[in-house]
N, C-alpha and C positions, 0 to 999 in steps of 0.2 A: 728376403727373410733372416741375415743375418743376426738383424739386432731384437730380433725377436728368440734366438734360438734358448732351445730347453734341456736341461738337466736332467736325469733320472735320477734324480737323489730326493728322497724322502725329506719331510720337514723334520729336525731335530725333538726330541722330548721337552727341552725346555727351554721356553721360548726365546729369542731373544730379547733385549731390554723394551723396544719396541717392534712388536709383533706384528702389526698392523699398516704401519704406513706406508709400505710398500707397495699397497692394492689400495690402498685409499680409505682405509676402513674409519670411519666416525667411531665415537660411543657418547652416549648421552643417558644422561640420566633425566627419570623423568618418573612423575608423581603416578602412586595408582589409585587415588580417588577412594580409598577406601574399598576397594575390590578386587582385594589380590587373590583371592583364593579362585575367583571367578574367572578374570585374567587367564592366570595359567589353565585352570584346567581346558577352556577354550579356547589356548594357544592364540590369543590376541592381547591388543592393546587398543586402547579406546580415548581419544579425547572427545572434549564439548563443550558448549557455551549453551546458555538459551539465549536464543534469538540467531543462533549461527546451524543451522542444520539447514546449508546447503553441500551443494559438493563441489568441493572444489579442486577437482581434477582439474592437472593443466593450467595452473594460476600461476603468473610471473613474478610478483610482488606483491608484499605486505601490504600496499595499497591497492591494492586490486579484491585482496581480501576484506580490508577495512571497507570498499565501497560494498561491495556484494552480501556484505553481513550486515552493513548499518555500524559498522562501529565503531569508533575517536578513539585517537589516538591516546594512549595516556600511560601512566608509570607502569599497569598492571596492563601490558601489551595484550590482548587477545589475537588479535590480529596476528600480531610478529608471531605471536605462538600456533595460529595453526597454519600459515604461512610454512613456518619449518617444518612440522610435522608433515603437509599432504606435498611441500616440494624440496625441500635440505634432507630432511631422513631419504636414503637408500637402500634399498634392498643388499640384506650384509653388512649394513650398520649393526652397531650393536650395541644395548640397549640395558641400563641398571634399571631395574624401577624398584622404587621406595615408595616407604607409607610412613609419615610421621620421622624417626630419628633413626629407621631401621630398612638396612637394603634389602629386598625383599625376594626380587628375583634377578637374574644374568641372562640374558639372551640373544639369539640372533634374529632380525629382522628379513622374514621369507617372504614379502608381497611387496608389489606399491604401493599405494596409496590406495584404500579404499571407501565405498562409503554407502550406508546401509540407512534408509530413509527412514524406516520403523523397526528401530534397533534391538535387537534380539538377546543384550545382556546388556548392561549398564540402566542409564534411564535414556526417556527420552530425545536428549541432548547428544548423546555419546554416538555420535550418527556417524563421525570419523574413525577409521580404527589402520592396523594392519594386520597379519598375520605372522607370527614371534614362537620361535624355538626356544622354550623356557626352560630352565635351569632354577628349579626351587630352592631358594635360599633360608626358607622356612623348613623345610624337610616336612613335610608334611604336617606344619601345623606345630612341630614341637618346640619352637621356637619362636619369637616374633620377627626373627629375620637378623641381620649383621646390627649390631649396635655401631652408629657411627661416633657418638661420643667415645668410643673408647679407639677408636680409628685413625682420627685427623682428619679423615675423608669428609667435605658436607655433601647436601641434597639440596636436591631442589624444593622450594618454600613453596605455600599452596597445595593443593589441590593436585592441577593436572601441567606444573609446570615442566617447561623443557629445556634443558642445559645440556649445549657441548661439554664434555669432558674429556675430549681427543688428547690432549695432553699430560693430562691427570689420569690418564688410564693405568701406567706403569703400578700408581699409589690403591686404586682401587683393587686390583686385581692382588695385589701382597696383602690388604686389608681383607678382604675375602678369605683368602686360604690362612692367613694365619688367627680365623675368630671361630675355628669347626673344631677345637680340639674336646668340647666339652658336650659334641652332638651323640648323641647315641645313634640315630640313622642308619645303617650299614650303606648307606647313599654318599654317609660324611666323605669315608674315606676314598674314594673316586671322584674326589670335587676338584683334585688339578687337569685330570684326564676328562672329565665332563668338563671341563671349562675351554681345556684346548681341542677337543672337539669344537665345540662354537667356534675355538676360533679361527680352526682351520674351515668352518662350512662360512664364518663370513669370507676368508679371502677369498674364496671358493669363487661363492655368489657374488663378490664383487670383481673381480676378471672375468667371467664365465667361464672357467674350466678351472680343473683341478688346484690343490693347491701346494704348487711344487715350484721347487724353485727354476728363476729364470735369468739370462745375462740381465734382460731389460722386460717389466712387467709391464705389459699392457692389456688391459682388458678387449675383450672381443664379443661377441656375438655374432650365433651363425648355428644351422640346423646342422645339429654334432652325428656322429658315428660311436657307439659302445660295443664293448664285447664282454659279453659273460660268461667265463669259463667253469668249464666242473666235468666230474670223471660220472662215467655210469653208474647206473644203483638209482641213489635217494634224486642227488640232481638229475635223471634224465627222467626217471618217475615224474618227478613232480613236473619238468619242464612239460613233457607229454600229456599230462592232465588240464594244465591251467593256460598253457600256451598253443600246442596242439592242436587243444578242442576249444570251442566258445564255454563263457557260462550260462552254466544252469540257469534256468526262470530262479529255483529256487537260492542258488547262488549270489544273483543277481540283488533280489528281495534283500539278502542277511546281508551284501555291501552296503544298501541303500539305506538299512537301519542304520549301521552303524555312521555313514556319513550323516545322517538328518541330527546325531546329537551334536555334530560339530557347527556351531554356530554359525550360519551364514554359508552354508557350504558352500562352493561354487558350483551352477547352474551347468556349467560343460558337462561337469562328472555326474551330475543326476540323468541328464541329456545319452550321458554314450550309454549308461547303463539301459536306456530303453532298447539298444539294439541289439538284436540275436546273436551277433556276429561278435561281440563284446569278448577280450580275454585282457587277463588281469595277470602279473607277475610283479614278485620285488626281488630287490638284492640285499643283500645281511644291512642293518641299521650301520655298523663299525665301516661300511664305504660313507659316510656321510656327506663327504668333499662330490663326490664324485655323482651321485644320486643329487643333491641338491641342486645339481645345475644339468640336472634332467630337463628337457623341455619340449614342448608340444612341437612337433615334427622329427626332432631327432631318432635316430635306427638303433634296435641292437641285435649283434648281433650272439645269435647262446650257441655256444660250443662245447661240444658234447665228445671228452676225449678226443679232440685235435680234428674236427667235424663240424663244420659248422649247418646244422640240422634246423633251426627255425633263424628268421630276422622279422623282427616285430616291431612294428611303427611304434612312438610315444605319442598318445594324443594328449593327453594329460596326467601332468604330476600330482600325487597325491604331497609331496614333500611337504607343502605348507600348512599342515593337520597337526595336530598333537600327538606325540610320538604314541599315546595309549589307543586314540582312533586306530589310529596304522598300525599297531600291534595284533590288536582285536581282529582287525580286517585280514592279516597275513596270517594267525591262529585259524580263519574258519576256511582261509581259499588254502592256504600249504600246509597246513596243521605244523608252521610253525614259527612263533611272533615274533623272531627276530627276522623274519624278511621283512623287516618292513618300510625298506624306501622302495613305496611304487608307486605304478603308471598304469594308466589304462590305455586300450588302444577297441579301433572298431574297425582297422584297416584288416586286409586281405595278410593271413600270415603265410608268408615263404619258407620255400622246404631246400634248400639247394643243394643240402649233402655232400658239400666239399669239404676239402681237407682246409686246415686254415691255412697251412703255408704255401697253398696254391693261392689263395684267396690276401693273403699277407703281401706278397711277390707283386700281384697285381694291383694291390694298391701302391708298394713302394713306386712300380714301373709307371703308372697314374697320375700319383701325387710327387708335384717338384716339392722331394724334403729338405735339402740343400745343407746334408749331413746333420740334420733334427732326428727326434725318432719318433717313431711312427704311432707308440700308442706311450703315455702316463699310464706306469704301472704303481697300483693301489698297494696299500700296506700287505694286503693279503697274496694279491695277483690275481685276483680270479674275478674282479671288476672292472674293467681300465678304461679310461676314456683316451680315444683317438684324441689327436696331436689339433685343437683344432684351426691353425695358424695355416698351414699346408691346405685344409680338406674348403674354410673358408675361400682362399685365391682359388679354389677347382670350384664352386660356387655352392659348397655346401651337399650336406649328407646325400641328401637326394639324389642329387647329380651324381655324385662321385660311385653311388650303387649302379646306376641305371649304365654307368662306362663299366663295370666289372661285371653285370648283368643283364645283356641288351635283351635276352629274351623274355625280362619281365617286368610287369608294371611297380613303379613306385607312385602312391599319389601322394600328396599332401591332404592333412591331415581337414575332414569335414566341419566338424563341430568349427564354430565361427564365435569370436570373441567378443563379438558385438551382437551376441542374441540375446534381443528385447526381452525384459523381465514378464512382460505379457505373454511374450510366447512360451513359457514356458510354468512350472507348478511352483510356486515361492514354500520351499520345503521346510524352512525354518521361519516363517512367516505363519503363526500361529492366528487360523482367519482372526480371531478377536472381535472387535467391535468392525473392522473393515470387512470382514467376514460376512454380516450380519449385512452390512448394508450390501455387498453384493448376491446375499442368501436374503432375498428377500422370505422369512419362514414363511407356507405356506400354512394358515388354521388347521388343515386337515391333510395332509402330506408329509408330515414326517415319520422316518423310519429308523431303526438301528440293523443294520445286513451285518448273517453273520457269516462270512465268505466259508469257512473251515467246516461250513454244517454241509458241503459236500465236497464231490471230487472235481470241482473248476481249477481249469488250468485257462483259462481266461487271463489276459492282462486286464486286471480289477480296475486298473485306471482309465477303462477303456468300453468293458463289458462284463456285465454284471450276469451269472446265468444262474437261471432257478427255475426249479420247476412243479409242475404241479402234484397235489400232496402235501408238499414240505408247509409244515403253519405257517399261515399267516401270505403266501402265495396269494391267493385271490384278494386280497387285500390291496399290495403291489400292485397286483393286473390293473386294480378298478381304478388306485388313485393315478395309475400311467404318467403324463408328460408332467414335466413342475414339480415332481416328489424331489425333496430334500432327504438327505439320508447322513450319517456316518456309521463307517465300517465297524464294529469290532471284531476283534482278530487277537491271533495269538503270537508274541514275538521268538527270538529265536531260543529264548529262555522258557514258553511254556507258557508265560505271562497274560489275561487277556487284556490287552490295551484298546483304548478309544487312538485313533490316528488320524483320519484324513476324514474328509467332508466332499459331497457331489451331489449334485441333480443329477436328474433322471431327463432325459433329452427325446428320447420313442421306447417306446420299447415292440419287439417283435416276437412272434410266434410262431413255433412250428412242430404240426403234428410226427410223433413217430408212426410205423409201420403198421399194420392189420391189428395187429396182435398185440400191442403195446399200446395202451388208451393215454397214457402220458402224455404231457402237450408241455414242452420246453421254450421257456420264456427269456428274452438277449435284452435285456437293458443297455440301452445306449447309454452312455456314461460324459456330461458334458459339466465345465466350470469344475472340475476335480483338484484336490488342493491334499496336501497331509500339511499334519500338527505337531507340535511333539507330544511322543505317547503320554497318552493320562493312562495309569493305571484302571482298569474296572470295580477291582474292589473299593479303590479308594472314592471314585464318583457314587459308585450303585448307590450307598445309601440315601441321597440327594433325589433319584432317580423315581420317576411316576412308577413307575413298573418293577418297584424293589422287588428284589427276586426273585423275578419272573424271567429276564435276561436269559435263561439257561438254553442249552442246548443248542441243536440246529435251529435254521428258522427264520423267520422275519417278522419283525415284532414295529406295531406302530407304535409309538408314543407320541408326546404333548411339544407344541414350539416351545414350551417353557423346557423341556429337558435337552432339546436342540441347542437351545438359547447356552445352558448352562453350561453343555459341552464343549461348546467354541468357545465361551467365552473364561475359561476354565484358568489359561497360562495369562491370557491377554486381556480380561474382563474388568469390570469393576472393579477390584481392588487395587491393578495395575495403575489403572485409568486414576482412582484417587491418590495414589501416592506421586506422581508423577505433577498433576498438576498441580497438587500442595505445595512442591518445589517451586509452582512458577507465581503463586501468592505472595501478595505484599509485607506478611509474617509465616513465611513456612514453622520458625519452630512453636508458633504459637497455637497454630492447626494442628504439627503432628503431636504435640502433649495432647490437645483437646481429643483427636483420633484415638489413642492412646487406649484414653480413659473410657473412648466410648466402645470401643473392645473389649474392653475390659469387662463391660458388662454394666457400665454406671450412665446412670443419667446424668447430664450437665450441665453447673451454675456456673455462667460467665458473669464475674464482678470484676466494679471498678467503678471508679467516678462521673460523671458526665460528659459523654461526649466523646467516651474512647475506643466508639467501635462496636461495643457489646451485640445489639442484635446483629449488625452487621454482619458480623464474624458467627454467629447463630444460623443465617440464612445461607451466608457460606460453603459453613458445614455442610450442611444439608445437601446443599449443592451439589460437592465434591464426591458424596458417601450416598445420596438416593440418586444422581442423574439430574437435575432438571430443578430450575427455580421455582417452578409449581410444584414440587414434591413433599409442602411441609404447610402445617396450618400454623397461623399466629394469632397469638388471644393476648390483650391484655389483661394484668391481672389488677384487681381491685378489693376491696375492701368488704363490698358485697358478696362475694362468692361465698354459694352453698356447695354441698352435695348435689346440687340438682344442677346447677351451671355445670359440675363437672363431669359429673356420670350421667344424668340426665333423668327421664321420667317422662310423667301424664302430661301432654300438652293438649287443651280444648282447642274442637274445631268444629268447623257446621257443615254436613255434609252435603252433598249437592238437594237433597229433599228438605234442609233445613234444620236438619235438626242437629243440638250439642253433642259432639263427640269427643272421647277423651282417645289420644292418641299416642303411642309411645315416642319418646323425642332425646336420642342420644344425644346426650351434653359435648361439650369441648374437648374431652377425653376419649371419651369413646368414641365420638365421630373420628376422630382422629386417628385413632388404632384400626377403626372399619376401613377406613384412606388407607389404613400402612397395609395391614391383610391384603387387601382388593391387589396393592400394589405389588406387594411380593409373587401374587398367584399370575400376575400379566407381564409384571418389567423385571423380576428375581433380585429384586433389590428395596426395600423399606421407605416408608415416608414416615414422618416425624412431626412431634408439634410443641412447635416455640411459646414459649409464655415469658411473653415481655414484663419487667419487672414485680416477677414473683412476689418481691419480698413487702410487697402492699398490699397482700391478699392473707386473708387469717388461714394458715394452713392447716392448723387443725379442724377449721370450720369445714373448710373448703373440701380439703382431701383426707378429713376422717374415714369414712368407709371403704376407701380406695389406698391409701398408704401402703398396703398392706400388697399390692402390685405391682406398684414400682422399685419391687425385689425382684431380679429376678427367680429367685430360686421358689417364687409362689406361683409363677403366672399359668406352667401346667394343670396348678389343682385348681383356683378360684377364678373364676371371671369376674367382670364387670358387672354388677346386675343393675337395673333399670327398668321400671315398670313390668315386671317380671321376664325381662327379657337379661339373656346371659349373652354377654363378648369378652371372651380369653385373650389376652395379650399378647401378640407373638412376641417373640422372646428375643428379636431385632429392633424390636420399639425403641426409640428415646423420647424422652421429654430433651428438650436445650433450654435450658431458663436463663432469664438476664436479672440481675440485681444492684443497681444503682446505691455504691457504700455510703455515699453524701445522706440517704435515708435512713440508714440504717439506726440510729437513736430514737428516729420519730417513729417506728413503723417495725411490724410483727417480729418479734424474735424468733432463730429457729432450733426448731427442738432440737430432739438425737435423732429421733424418726428421721428426719426433715435430712440432715449431716448426712446420717449412715446412707440415705440412698442416691444421694446426689457428689458427684464431685467437684470442687471447688476450683476453678480456672481463671485467673486474674487477668483482664485484658487493661494494659498502661499505656498511657498516653502515650503516640508514637513521640511526643515532644521534651519526654519523660527520660531520666536518665537511669542507665540499669543499676538495679538494684547492686549495690556494693556490699562486702562482707566485713563489718567492723565488732568484733568481740573481746578489742581491746581492755574495756570495763570492766568485762566480765569477771569475779573472783569465786572462783569453785573450791576453796579454803583446798586445796591437795587432792579431788577427787577426783578421778582419771577411767579412760574407759575400760579400766581393768574390774573397776569398783561393780561397772552395770554386767560386762562378759561373765565375771563372776558369779553371777544370780543363775544364767543359763547353763543347768545342772547335764543334761543330755540333749542327746538329736533327736529326742522322740520327739518333743513340740513341735521342731524347726519340719521335721522329715512329714508331720500330721497339714503342716499347714502346707508345705508344696503338692502335699496331695490335694488339697482341698483349690490350690488356685490352678493344677494343671484338671483336675473336674469340673470348676467354673469354665473353663474354656474348650473344653472336649465337647469332638463329636454328640447331641444331644442325641440317646437313644430315642428309636421311633417311638416308642410309647409314652414316652413326655414330651414330643410335640408339642408346640400348640398348632402348628398347621403341617400337615403331611402333602398337602399339595403343592407345597414351595420349598424351596431352602431356605430355613429360619435358621439360623443360629445364633448362640449368645457374641460370637463375635464378629458378627455381621456379615463375613465375606468365609462360606463355607471353607473357600481353598486355608483359612487356619486353625482349623477345627479338627483338622485330622489330627490322628494319635502321633503319628511317627514323627509330624513335625514339632508337634508339642514335644514329644518328648529330646526334642536336639534340642529347641530352644531353654526349655528346664534345666538340660544339662550344662547346655552353653553359660547360664546366669549362676548356675551352683556349683559349679566346681572349681569359679575363680571365685579369688576375695572378691572382684572388684573395686581395688583398690581403699577396701573401707576395714575398718578394726574388726575383727573375727575370721572364724574360719569361713564363711559365707553370708551373703548379705542379708539372710534370714537372722542370723543368729547379731548383727547389730541390731536388725529393730527390733527383735523379741528382747534380746538387751538392753535395749532403752523405755521397753513398754513396762520389763519388770523395775526397773529403776525408779520411774515415776510411780507405780502402783507399789513398793516397798514404800519409799517415802512419802507414803498419802494426798500426792499432787496431786493424780489423778488416775482412776483403775480404766485402763483400755482393756479393752474387751477382743480374744483374740480374732473375730472378725473383724478389726481393724485393721490389724496387722496382714491377717489374708486378702485383707482389699488392696494395702498396698503391693502384697507378694504379685496379687494377679497383676496388677499393673505393669509390674518390673517385667513377669512375662509375658503381656499383651504387648510391649516396646519391641522386644526382643522377635519375636511371633511377625510383626512389621516392620522391624529394621535389623535385621541378622547382622550381629557382628559389632555393633553401635551401640553397645548398652554398657552402662558404666557406673561408676559413683554419681555420677550428675543426675544420671537417669532414679538410683534409688531412692538421692535427695527429694526429686519433685513426686516423688512418690508417696516420702512420709509429708511432705508438707502439704499434702491434697488430700491426703487422707487420716493423718494423726494431729496434727496441727489443728484443724476445726474439731477437735475434740476436746481442747482445752475454752473454748469458750465460755464456757462455766465460771471456770477456774478464775479466770480473772476478775469477775465480780468477786471473788471471796480475797483472791489478794486487793485489790481495791478498798475491802470494808478492812481488810485488816491491816491495811496501813494504817486507815483514816481510823480506828480506832485502835491504833497504838497495841493489839495483837495478833497471836500467832505469827509468830516471826518464824516459826519454825517453817511455814509454808513459803513462804519469800523465800529462804534460804533453801529450800531445796529446790524451787523453783529455778531459780539461780543456775543450785547445781545442775538443775535437767537442760537447760540452754548450753550450758559447758561440757556434760556429758555427751550432746548428740554434734558439739564440733569437735569431740575427742574421737567420736565414734565415727566420723568422718562426713556428717549431714549437715555440711554448714550450712544450708539456705535454709533448712530445717531448725538449725540456731537459731539467726539471725529473726525468721518468720517471727518465733519464741522471741525475742529480744525486742523487734521491734509492737509484737502484741500488748505485752507488757508495759512497754512505754504508751502508747498509743488506746490503751485500753479496750483494742477490736481486734478481731481475729481478721479481720478482711478489708483492712486499711491498705 
């Protein structure tokens, strides 16, 4: 044992030049893939690539990863990166997260490689992850992070690169510490202390014991002993309440609720909470290096003023979870959030009531210490780890305790790490679509149960107890086996939430005594699953029993109601976004989806053979859920309102009489399909019109053109043959237009351009659009000339309010449909007011790298300039359309909205309004008159570029050169 002698000295405050080398700690930089706030809050790091969603546990080579995932070797070697992440990174290594050119986070790896088939955060390919204790270098968003351009250090390229930087770690450490002087967040002043805390934890996790100096550092793994010491009073009271007695059912439920806030919390923790014998205790977070190495099977001796009063086994350490979750649990259980080093036990608690000095002597005699200390003292001297080397030689902590206390039984943990996922509820996987396949929703057996309506003490995932006389009891009793339900109950803060789903296997009834006619019913629960909580007030407006789910009782609802609840987190919206990433043109589909969510119909234009119709069909499939959820029609010059809206159709009755029957037109029929689909599937169905510009739009759509605008759909129906058909808010027309036919075909009027967003579908063989404005001479006109025309913020505020109102949840009185979710945003989750407020703040509080106070000012300034100089009078409605697009983009892709998104909005909504200006320009050039128009148009191009709208400027320049907006 001499080679492993340990000195009882605490690590120096100022770390040595190479603080981690002796323990074998490696340091990596890794890309955050644009998910830093999510990764920080979850306490994780994730990577993944499309097609690489396989469990890599135990892989031994890069070749094995490539074979398993079907990856070919290349310069950007995904196989090598995945192998490093799964097999080379170790628990206790340090990660430095970066996004773009900023260091975002600094953390210690707190777990081995883990795999999650259906990721609870990130996209569908982010299946590979590790738990990480993060230090936030953005200081909760106060800054972007540590700017590497000012530090001299380098970061990984790409979204999820992983590079070993161990040799350069001192440079990274210095860079982080020297670039926080301008941070106002109080935590910045403790940055060095926090980095040292992470370094100590890293060393401890690598070695398997506390980070104290040894003559020879050697990693060791054994079931160990710990001593938790304190005095009488609060310390003892706390022990008696939490270790001396099991957690109550309410406490277990509270802990469960906190654990479920952590993505993919380990199933062992949740299973332990099912036991009535479960206890929980925590040590102060300052002892991080000790509790970081607490592991399954370790034992803790609780010392009260020199007497060992309790001995407790560690079944599951919660040290891998984010600090905020552990602190909240500690506050609930111990009344002190600082006791965040938590562990759970379901073992019998021993109460030896023996002096520590006596036990210390027995341990010294039992162990072959060979001059080594018995304990590694912590900085505060209250929580100590026993020297693991002699304990390992003696057979481990359990064996040592059996020798000291031969009359007591010390058992190993019963929870196995190989518990199959099928044996336990999957609390972090919203049932979503997978649950719908598990829960074949019955047509007439769907319920919402309110357990807090009575004094129920049953375990709600096993038994639901209800009694006769409670509203709705007879319906549930009659429904019986096969009933599917969701629980609506209150969380610890008193907020009403949906949080779990199950089916009823059987219902047993019991009569009370002769003096009580009440009947008790006990519903046995099967297929019970928890899902992330859904606030009741957020989803209530979409439920068929809006306003009725109050008070105690049992409520029968529709299958559509249950489907909406189960798919709230992981339903059509998440499906659509994930599937778009797998398409051949994700950027094209993302832009088109934003327009649709912003409330616009879509006009896909481009030369023949570029895939416009295919794109329209794919969009319908992505959003509506099936290849069959659209109607397809090809436009022609003969179309009239009869073909579009419908009218009377002659038929012959069975008796041979001539009759006139109402016959819906192309548009009306598609609208009826949409309404039906919303009621049965909760998703819309759309109309695709191929070659729309071949039709005489005024002739065909004249009487229904207004209804293409969402503002009028709740007031005006399509009228045909004496019948009315209202158009759902989520109904859309996807049109295709061949730009080679524009000169010969019908021109696009203002009414049409206002109701459609134009998205170009280029050839896959064409080069990306290049920006070349070198020949634009603006004669000294600058962005300031336009911005000076925006005299106050009132107009900008009004435009923002209108954009907000357009996408916000529709009031019940204004809905076209009340039987099914039907929102302008298509996906009801996006129409939640709080979500919209957050998105609007995100896009207006920053300049998005455009000139002007915010992006709205930039758009208004451009409109004011072209109006003042008589180029074009742009109405405020067009600017509102563009702003709504930007807001919709932030709702769909939070944190990804930038100047390019605003530029695309301007190009889609503002540029098409210049259509008739082109003919004026051509006439002016041909006749040599109105030279000012050409000059002001050129200046407008320059102003757009000066404001930061480069693509808009290029589109206007190209339009003038080709005499067509849509070329």
